[in-house]
N, C-alpha and C positions, 0 to 999 in steps of 0.2 A: 502493499501499500505506499504508494507514495504523499509526503508530507503536505500539506494546504498551505497555498500560498497564502502570501498576507502583503496587505494593501492598504499602508496610512494612505488618507486626504487630511493636511494641514491648510491653514490660510486663515486671509483675517476673515472675521466675521461681515458677512454677506457676500463674501465672491464664488459663491455657488460649490461648496463641499459638498453639500447634504445631497443636491442635485445630481452633479456629477458621482456621488456614491447609487445611486439609484438608478446612472443609468451603467453602471458594471458592471451593476447585480441584474440589468435586462428590463428595466421598471419603466415608468413614466418619469418622468424629473422630480412633478410632485405625490411620487406614491408615498406612503405612510410609512415606510421602511424604514427609511431615515428622513424624517420630518423636514418642511421648507417653511424657513418663517419669509414671510411677507412685506415687514416694515424692519426701523432700525434696529429693532430685540432681537436677541439672540434666540435661534429655537434649539439649536445643540448647548446644552448645556453641561454634559459628562462626556467622556469618551466612547463610542459603542462599537459594538463590535457586531457583523450579522455575517452568517455564514450560508452563501451561495452558490450557487453555479456563474462560472462567467458569461455576461450576458443574457441570464439566465437560458442557456442554451443546458437543458439533460443528459445532453450526449458529451456537455462539454469537463470543463477545470474545473474543480471544488476550491474556491478562495475564500478568506474570511476579508470582509472590509471591513477595515476600520476611520469611522469617522469621529471631529475630534470636532471642540468647541473653538469658536473664531479667535483669532488674536484681534488684541485692540477693541474690546468688545465696550459697547455706552456704560456698562456695569462701572468700570474705572480698571485702573493696575491691582490693587487686590485681588479684582476677580480673573485678571491674566494670569498672575501669578500662581493663585489657586487650581487654576484650569490645566497651567504648562504643569505643577508638580502630580496631580493628578493623571494626566495625560504622559508623562513619563513613566510614572511605577506603572501604570497600566500594559505600556509597553513593550517595558520588560519583562512582566510576570508573562508576556504571551511570548516573547521568545522570538525566533527571528523574524523579522520585517524584510521581505524581498523587495517592495521598492515604498519609495517616500514620492504623496504625488503632490506638488506646492500650489495652488489653485491662488491665480491672481487675479481682480475683479479689471477684465482689458477697459471699463470705463472713466477707471483712477488707478495707472499702474504704479503705483508706488509700492516701494519696500517699508512696510511698518516697522516701527520703534521694535516693536515686540515680537512681529513674526523674524525680524533679525538674528532678534536673543534666539526666537525658539532653534534656528538653524544652526545657532552657535552651540545650544545646549547636544543637539542631537547627534553634531558634529563629537561635541569631548563625550556623550552616553554611548553613541553607536559608533562609534572611529572613525579616523581620518577618511574609510572610502565610502561613509556615508552619504557625500554628492556624487557618488559614483552610480547610488541607486535610489535616484532623485531624481525624478522628471517635475520640470516647471511647465505648466500649464497656462494658458487667460480664457475665462468664461469674457462674456457680455462683450465680444470684442466687434468692434463699427467697422467694416470694411467699407467705409463711402470715405471719397479723396480726401475729403478735409482731414478727417480720423488718421488716415494712413499718414497724411503727412505731420499732423499733430504727432504722432509716434516715433516719427524720426526725428523730431528735435526733443522729443522729451525722453530719451534711452536712459534715464538712469538706474534703474532697476535690470536694465539688462549691463549697463557696465557694474553695475555692486556687484551682479552675481556671476560675471566673468571673470570679478579681479577675489571671489572664491575659490575659483577651480586652478 
């Protein structure tokens, strides 16, 4: 029997983490498997694990999807610190993580202070190769010409990530 693959999805509050988790599980973006918020408040308050089939296909790979609370939550820095501590403990207890997926809101692609701290903590906890098991993705990405031009001017997130590598 092969070991289940584990995917951890992290990012700022409102970036689309839970919607992505639902899609990976083969569900609609708004499915209740990973509840999705529709305002400025967080819907994910603790690290949540769901054992599913990749994209819902019964003939495909068994995976664990780990949805995490958003960083830079409107509840403030104390809530972020508590969430990070709980998240790291739960991930260490689960064991091997095969993939970290960091989601950025493409409508405001910036690397928040708390997410930067979390990436540094993960690099310390999971080792120097943490970033080789990490995908950086963007949700809510606009494709009209003005948005593309703005992204070309404001690539601070990409510059930061290149420096991490």
